[in-house]
C-alpha positions, 0 to 999 in steps of 0.5 A: 757161335750160332745165331738165329731165332726160333719164332712163335706160332700165330695160334691159327689152324692149318693142315699137316703133311698127313692131311690132319688138322693141327693147331699151332702154338708157341714153337719155342722149346716144342718138339713136335712129331710128324703131325705136330708143330715143332722147334725151328732148326738152328745152326749147330756147327760149321767146320772145314774139311781136313783138305780145305776143299770144302766145309760141313754145316750142321743143324741141331735137329733134322731138317726138310733139307730145303726140298732142294734135292741133291747137288744144288747151287749154294745160292739156294741155301745161303745169302749173298754175303756168304756166296761171295766168299765160297768161290766160283760155282760152289755147290752144296749137298745134304748128306743127311737131314742135319748136314750140308756139305759145301764144295768150294769153288775156285777163288774162294776166300772163306777162312776159319773165323768167317760166318756163313749165313742162311737164306731165309724161307728155305730150311724148316723142320724135317716134316715142314712143321716149324718156322723157317730157320735163319741166322749165322754160324762161325766156321771152325778150322779142321781137326787135322788140316792136311799140309802142302807137299813141298818140292824144291828144285835147285839149278845148281849142284850141291857143290857149286863152282861158278854157277848162280843159284836159283831155288824154286818151290813152285811145284809144291801143291795140295793148295785147297780150292785153287788157292795160292800157297804161302812161302818163306825162306831162310838160310843158315851157314855152318860157320861164322862169315865175314861182312864180305858175305854181304847180302847173305848176311842179312838173311840168316834165320829170317824169312827173306822172300814171300815168292815161290822162288829165289835167285842168288848170285854166285858171288854172294857165297863165300868159299868153303862155307856150307849154306843150308836153305830152308823153305816153308810152304803153307796153305790158308788153313795154316798147315805147313811143310818145310824142306831144305837144301845145302850148298857149298861153294868150292873154288876152281881147281888149280890149272894144270900146265902141260909142257912139251919136252 
């Protein structure tokens, strides 16, 4: 939802960009041309890019683009509270007269539902023939958020004998704008197991650790049971991917005794 005022003229005279004399009147609802006083631009929409690395902010009518040129520090266009959530050295660029792209910096914290707020006395109508725009607008999630790519490294072979198990998903990537990914783990056995399963019994079907890796002692696994571990990795936009790995504990083979005749 956007907010901001249109303001009104004072009734005084001034010069147009073309040098002609114009008389300003009430601006609300007026659509002046290059030589006339026009409606004040209003924020129209704000939406994240699909990859989460930035967002677009649009106005309802063509603007003067703040006379900012291409690729400028976002602090020239947005207020301090907005700059604080855009990350380190966020840069902006007008892609047309109505649309500004925000390239987020590292350590950005902005998320869907947050507001971006204009700095005052920067944006006017395309030919500078309006009051200055102001106000805020809520940022919307992308239409098709791109999920992380999930990689799971496992320290043990699928059929373990005497090894402890470490599962590590830290190589997963595509985290937007240098942001950390979220992780959840679950494990499912292929058959009912006794209480001697101990620690693993508390894990079935539950998110068990928020970290990118987990370690389990070999003694936690029951012999002959197949355990399927699932890890889900998501980014701040809520896009996620899941992968799995199945482990079976096998007993030691019988010792072969060689007797010399």
